C-alpha positions in Angstrom: 96.0 -82.3 -117.8 95.0 -81.7 -114.3 93.6 -78.5 -112.8 96.5 -78.3 -110.4 99.0 -78.4 -113.3 97.1 -75.6 -115.0 96.9 -73.5 -111.9 100.7 -73.7 -111.5 101.2 -72.1 -115.0 101.8 -68.4 -115.6 99.5 -66.3 -117.8 102.0 -66.6 -120.7 102.2 -70.4 -120.3 98.4 -70.6 -120.3 98.2 -68.7 -123.5 100.8 -70.8 -125.2 99.1 -74.0 -124.0 95.8 -72.8 -125.2 97.1 -72.0 -128.7 98.7 -75.4 -128.8 95.5 -77.2 -127.8 93.4 -75.2 -130.3 95.8 -76.2 -133.1 95.6 -79.8 -132.0 91.8 -79.5 -131.9 91.8 -78.3 -135.5 94.0 -81.1 -136.6 91.8 -83.7 -134.8 88.7 -82.3 -136.5 90.4 -82.4 -139.9 91.4 -86.1 -139.2 87.9 -87.0 -138.2 86.5 -85.4 -141.3 88.8 -87.3 -143.6 88.4 -90.6 -141.7 92.0 -90.8 -140.4 91.3 -90.3 -136.7 92.5 -93.2 -134.6 91.4 -92.0 -131.1 88.1 -90.2 -131.2 88.2 -89.8 -127.4 91.1 -87.4 -127.8 88.7 -84.8 -129.3 86.7 -84.6 -126.1 89.8 -84.6 -123.9 91.2 -81.6 -125.8 87.9 -79.8 -125.5 87.9 -80.3 -121.8 91.5 -79.1 -121.5 90.7 -76.0 -123.4 87.7 -75.3 -121.2 89.9 -75.9 -118.1 92.6 -73.5 -119.2 90.0 -70.8 -120.1 88.3 -71.2 -116.8 91.5 -70.9 -114.7 92.8 -68.0 -116.8 89.5 -66.2 -116.1 89.8 -66.9 -112.4 93.4 -65.6 -112.4 92.4 -62.4 -114.3 89.6 -61.8 -111.8 92.0 -62.3 -108.8 94.4 -59.8 -110.4 91.7 -57.1 -110.7 90.5 -57.6 -107.1 
């Protein structure tokens, strides 16, 4: 997911996407613990997407206050 795609989302969409990614992150960690994970690089990709969404959501909240 690119930053430009995230910036185009509304606050509700960001929250929905964040919840979806956190659920996926949990499932990936569970798969890694049980030895069923096929793409270990996906864990890092999901972590970065979560951080990207949180960062942009914070920026949008700061802009709304100003």
